[in-house]
C-alpha positions, 0 to 999 in steps of 0.5 A, a space after each residue: 458617861 461610860 454607857 454612852 461610849 459603850 452606845 458610840 461603840 456599838 454604833 460604829 460596830 453597826 455601821 460596819 455591818 450596814 444596820 444604819 437603824 441600830 446606828 441612831 441608839 446613841 443619838 438624840 432624836 433631834 442631833 445635828 451631825 456635821 461632815 466635813 465638805 471633804 466627805 462624800 455629802 459633806 455638810 449638815 444633817 439633822 434628826 434620826 433621819 437626816 443621819 440615816 440618809 448620810 450615813 447610808 449614802 456613805 455606805 452606798 458610795 463605796 464598794 467597802 467602808 470600814 470606820 473603825 474606833 481607836 480611842 475614846 477620849 471625854 472632855 466635859 459634855 464631849 467625846 473625842 473618837 479617833 477612827 481609822 477609816 479605811 474605804 475602796 471605792 468601786 471598780 478599785 482593788 485600792 483600799 485608802 486610808 485615813 485617820 479622823 476624829 468624830 467629837 459628840 457632845 452629849 446630853 443625857 445618855 445621848 449625843 445632840 451633835 457630831 461634828 467630823 474632824 479630817 485632822 485629829 488636832 483640829 478636833 482636840 482644839 476644838 474640845 481645848 485640848 492639844 496634842 500634848 495633851 497626850 504625851 
């Protein structure tokens, strides 16, 4: 599982650099990608083409966007990534920050599903953990 965590780490780096195609390397060609309704473009996307579309529109929606993975937590066939996101709207100097979680389901050496969560505790519950598991 160490290889997939490294691949996911590289995917976040690629996203931050605007290299959408490199983001796809860690993903199965038939991935299901789910973003919360609260996010710009929130919804479900399928396959590399769908994910590339979402990530591209995500980058274009903001003047600046940066997603920094803070922690990777392996739970069975899932990897929870705690992400510190920083965004700045076009025409604004104000940077907004959020601490979210992405949960990847892994098969073999690729992610077959990704679901983003606005609430990190909800992501932990989704994989069968609680905040008490980290104290």
